[in-house]
C-alpha positions as CSV (number, residue, x, y, z in Angstrom):
1,M,36.1,2.0,7.1
2,V,37.2,-0.9,5.0
3,Q,36.4,-0.7,1.3
4,A,36.1,-3.8,-0.7
5,T,37.7,-3.8,-4.1
6,H,36.1,-5.8,-6.9
7,P,37.0,-6.6,-10.4
8,A,35.3,-4.9,-13.4
9,S,33.2,-8.0,-13.9
10,V,32.8,-11.3,-12.3
11,T,31.8,-14.5,-14.1
12,P,31.1,-17.9,-12.7
13,H,34.1,-20.3,-12.5
14,N,33.0,-22.5,-15.4
15,S,32.2,-19.7,-17.9
16,A,33.8,-16.9,-19.8
17,D,30.6,-15.9,-21.5
18,A,29.7,-12.2,-21.0
19,N,26.0,-13.3,-20.7
20,T,26.8,-15.2,-17.5
21,E,28.5,-12.4,-15.6
22,L,27.3,-12.1,-12.0
23,I,28.5,-8.6,-11.1
24,L,29.4,-5.6,-13.3
25,D,30.9,-2.3,-12.3
26,F,28.5,0.6,-12.9
27,A,31.2,2.1,-15.2
28,Q,30.7,-1.0,-17.5
29,V,26.9,-0.6,-17.9
30,G,24.6,1.8,-19.7
31,I,21.1,2.2,-20.9
32,Q,21.6,-0.6,-23.4
33,D,22.1,-3.0,-20.5
34,V,18.7,-2.7,-19.0
35,P,17.9,-6.4,-19.8
36,R,21.1,-7.5,-18.1
37,V,21.1,-5.3,-15.0
38,G,17.7,-3.6,-14.7
39,G,16.8,0.0,-15.2
40,K,18.1,1.5,-12.0
41,N,21.5,-0.1,-12.3
42,A,21.7,0.8,-16.0
43,S,20.8,4.4,-15.2
44,L,23.6,4.6,-12.5
45,G,26.1,3.3,-15.0
46,E,24.9,5.8,-17.6
47,M,25.3,8.6,-15.1
48,I,28.8,7.6,-14.2
49,Q,29.7,7.3,-17.9
50,Q,28.1,10.7,-18.9
51,L,28.6,12.9,-15.8
52,A,31.9,11.8,-14.3
53,P,33.9,13.1,-17.2
54,Q,32.1,16.5,-16.7
55,G,33.3,16.6,-13.1
56,V,30.0,15.5,-11.5
57,R,30.8,13.1,-8.6
58,V,28.7,10.0,-8.9
59,P,29.4,7.2,-6.4
60,N,30.8,4.0,-8.0
61,G,29.4,0.7,-7.3
62,F,28.3,-2.5,-8.9
63,A,25.3,-4.2,-10.3
64,T,24.2,-7.8,-9.8
65,T,23.0,-9.2,-13.1
66,A,19.8,-10.8,-14.1
67,Y,21.9,-13.9,-14.7
68,A,23.0,-13.8,-11.1
69,Y,19.3,-13.7,-10.0
70,R,18.4,-16.6,-12.3
71,D,21.4,-18.5,-11.1
72,F,20.3,-18.0,-7.5
73,I,16.8,-19.1,-8.2
74,R,18.1,-22.2,-10.0
75,E,20.7,-23.2,-7.5
76,A,18.3,-22.8,-4.6
77,G,15.6,-24.9,-6.4
78,L,13.0,-22.1,-6.2
79,E,11.7,-22.1,-9.8
80,T,9.3,-25.0,-9.3
81,Q,7.9,-23.5,-6.1
82,M,7.5,-20.1,-7.7
83,R,5.8,-21.6,-10.7
84,S,3.4,-23.5,-8.5
85,H,2.3,-20.1,-7.0
86,F,1.9,-18.6,-10.4
87,K,0.1,-21.4,-12.3
88,S,-3.4,-20.7,-11.0
89,L,-3.1,-17.0,-10.5
90,D,-5.8,-14.8,-11.7
91,I,-4.0,-11.6,-12.6
92,E,-7.3,-9.7,-12.6
93,D,-7.8,-10.4,-8.9
94,L,-5.6,-7.7,-7.3
95,E,-5.9,-9.2,-3.8
96,A,-4.8,-12.6,-5.1
97,L,-2.0,-10.9,-7.0
98,R,-0.8,-9.2,-3.8
99,Q,-0.9,-12.4,-1.8
100,C,0.9,-14.4,-4.5
101,G,3.6,-11.6,-4.7
102,R,4.0,-11.7,-1.0
103,R,4.4,-15.4,-0.8
104,V,7.0,-15.5,-3.6
105,R,8.9,-12.6,-2.1
106,D,9.0,-14.4,1.3
107,L,10.1,-17.5,-0.4
108,I,13.1,-15.7,-1.9
109,L,13.9,-13.7,1.2
110,E,13.8,-16.8,3.4
111,T,16.2,-18.7,1.1
112,P,19.8,-18.6,2.2
113,F,22.5,-17.2,-0.2
114,P,25.3,-19.5,-1.4
115,P,28.1,-19.9,1.2
116,R,30.0,-16.7,1.8
117,P,33.3,-18.0,0.2
118,R,31.5,-18.5,-3.1
119,I,30.0,-15.0,-3.1
120,C,33.2,-13.4,-1.9
121,H,35.2,-15.2,-4.6
122,H,32.9,-14.2,-7.3
123,A,32.7,-10.6,-6.2
124,G,36.4,-10.2,-5.4
125,I,35.6,-9.3,-1.8
126,P,38.0,-10.3,1.0
127,Q,36.3,-12.8,3.2
128,T,37.4,-11.0,6.3
129,L,34.9,-8.1,5.8
């Protein structure tokens, strides 16, 4: 099994701002980072920080950030399409809400990721994996 190594954090080429990190090691995040990485990722980071020193084995990993998600949406040009689905949505109509959610999820899932070299470079992953 080949394991990819990755740096503690990854930022886009043109930025050194901590708010534009794309990927963070779980060891770097905690409950205070819910807005940056979401609740599940923040909880995993918290577990690593609190339980690993006590001898509890918690698998390491990394979190993609909310900035990475927004960057993907912007680079792929999805924001306008997503907003068009949301603009006339009646949130009280559960069936319409389900259908809208399905359409937006499909839109995201059908959109290709950036080219592999860009992702690998940002994540510190060898392109040969």
